[in-house]
N, C-alpha and C positions, 0 to 999 in steps of 0.2 A: 504493500500500499504506500509506504513512504517513498519508494523508488518511483512508483507511478505518479505520485503527487508531485515530485520534483520534475518529472517529465512534462506533466501538465502545466506546471508553472512556467517552464522554459518555452513550451509551445505558445502560451498566452503572451509572454514577454516579447517573443520574436514575431508574433502575428501582426500583420498589417491591417487586418479587418476581421475582428472578432465579433460574433453575434451570439447572444444568448437565446436559447429556445426553452421556454418554461411551461410546465403543466401544473396540474393540481397539487402534485407532491411538494412543490416549493412553499405552498401556503398551509400545508398540514400543521407545521410548527407554529403557525399563527392562530391555530384553533379552528381552521376551516377544513372539514372532512372532504374527501373526494366524493364524487357522485356515484362511482361504481364500487363494487366489492362488498364484503360482508358488513362493513361499518359505514358504507357509503350512504349518501342522502337518499338514493332511490330504494334503499332497504327500509326507509322510514316513511317516505312520501311517494305519492303516485306521480311518476314522471309525465303523466298526461297533462299536468298543469302547465307544462312548457311546450305542449303541442299547439301549434298556431290555430288549428280548427277548434280544438277543445277550448282554448282561451277565448276565442270569438263567441262561442256558444255559452260558455260558463265563466264570464269575467269575474263574478263575485267570488266564486269558490277559488278560481285561479289566483286572484289578487290576495285573498286571505293567506294562502300558503306562500306565495311569492314574497309578500311583506314579511312574513315570519322568518323565511329562510334568508333572503337576500338583503333585507334592510334591518330587521331586528337583530338577527343572529350574526350575519356577516358584517353588519355595521359596527360591531364591537371589535372586530379583528384589527390588529396593527401589523405593520411590516415587521418581518423578523430579520435576523442578521444576514440571511441569504439575499433578501431583497435589497437591503442596505448596502451590502458588498457590491452588488451589480451596479447600483447607482453611483457608488464611489469610483468603480472602475470606469464607468462612462464619463464621470467628471474628469478623470485623469486621462481621457482620450483612448483608453484601451478597449472598452466595449463600445461598439459603434451603434448598436441597436438591441432592443429586447423584443423578441417575437413571443407573445404569450397566448396560450389557450385560455387563460383565466379571465374571469369577468369581475374580479374582486377589487380592482383598482389599487392593489397594494404596491405595484411597481411605481405608480405615480406618487403615491403617498410617501414612498421611500426616497423619492427625488429623481428617479429616472425621467429623462425628457423624451428620448426617442423610443417610444413604446408602440408597437404595432399589435393592437388587440384583435386577434384573428377571429374571435367569437363575439366581439363587441364588449360592452361594459355595463355595469349596473348603476353608475353614477348619473346617467342620463335616461330620461324617458322620451319616447317618441310617439307622435300621433300616427296611427296606421292609415289615416286618410289624407291629411294635409302635410304630413312629415315634419311638422313643427316639433322642436325639441325643447325639453325642460330639464333643468337640474333637479335631480330627485330630492335634494335638500330644500328646494323651493316649493315642493308640492306636498299637500296634506295627504299622507298615505293611510290615514285612519278611515277614509272613505275611498271608493273606487276613483282613481284620478281621471279627470276628464280634460280634454283639450279646451282651452278657453276661446279658441277660434272656431272650431266646428263641433265641439261637445262630444267628440268620439272618445272612446276609452283609450287611455294611454297604455303603452306597454314598455317594459324595460328595453333599453337599447342594446340588448344582447340577443343573439340568434336563438330562436325557438326551433323545435323539431318542425321541419317543413320549410325552413327559411334558408336562403343561401348565405355564403360568407360575404361580409361587407366588402364591396369592390375595392376601395382604397386600401384597406388593411391587407387584402389578398395580394394586390399588386406590390405594395411596399415590402411585404414579407418575402415574396419570391425574388424581388430585386435584391434585398439584403442577403438572402441565401446564395444568390448567384455571385455576388461580390465577395462573399466571405471566404477567407482561407482557413477559418477556424469557427466551429460551432460548439458551444457549451450547452449541452442538454441538461436541464435540471428539473426533476420531478415529473417527467413525462414518460408514459409507458409505451407510447407509439400505437395505442389501440384506436385512437380517434382520427378518422379521416375526414377531410383531406389534410388536416394539420400535420399528421405524421409524415406526409410526403416531403415536407419542407427540409428537414435535415438530410433526407435521402437525396433530394435535389442538389443540396450543397455538396454532398459527398461526390456525386456524379460530376460536379464541376471542380473537383480537386481539393475540397476542404477537408481538414482533419476534424475528427469528432471526439470531444471529451464528454463523457456521460457521468452525471452524478445522480445516483439513485440508491435507495436502501436495498433493493433487490434487482436482479437482472430483468431486462425487459425485451420487447421485440427489437429494440435497437441494438442491444448488447452484442449479439453474435452476428449481426448483419452489417452494421456500418460503424460501430464504435471502435475507435483506436485506443483510447484509454478509458477504462471503467473504474471510477472511484466510488466504492460502495460505502454508504453511510448516510448520516443526516446532512441535509443541504446546508444548514447553518454552520455545522462544525467544519465541513470541508471547505465551504466558501470563506470562512474566517481564516483557515490555514492558507488557502490560495492567496487571499488578500495580504496576509503577513509576508508570505514568500515573495510576492511581487514587489512589495515595498522594499524588501531587503535587496532586491536586484536593481531597483531604479535609482 
């Protein structure tokens, strides 16, 4: 592990264009559970609440659960050391962008500026009819939020089942992957498509892959060059210290 850690630090220091690719696992240490698995959210809640058709027909029930999960529960979460380390590496010009599958806003809260939210985010609400957007903090979520322009039901500005990837995020994510000579995967298992194709696309274009996860994933034996097994916070803190010693 220590030898692989040194190799990873050397790769990052010598990289000209490093991109981070993050999934649900990076936020677990902030108290946000993953959606899938035995302890995932879908073991406790019906995933239909995030189906676009179901949401349109049952906005009251959907919003009751959405508020509970994404605003009451997720709203208490704070960035952890892994989020903060990525923000610091960006500030120092080492990490050029963060591509995230997460909708929890924690990269922004940690201070990262160049964040491509592949699945959208929960900090904004959008009208399904006129596309007007609202900050979630400016809207009363005790009742079903309605657009003040056309009075339609607002939805969180992250993708539901049945929706496509946001066009701008998709474009910027694949552009960053094409430019990258190094991808750092943190907390993604590679099970969610099309997001999982981003690191593979970078690999095809010559990028090296560092993977940080507690267990092996679909990436590990297919595209990963260096696998660092463990908690994201602990490994990213070690990487940050190692990089500072070299600069």
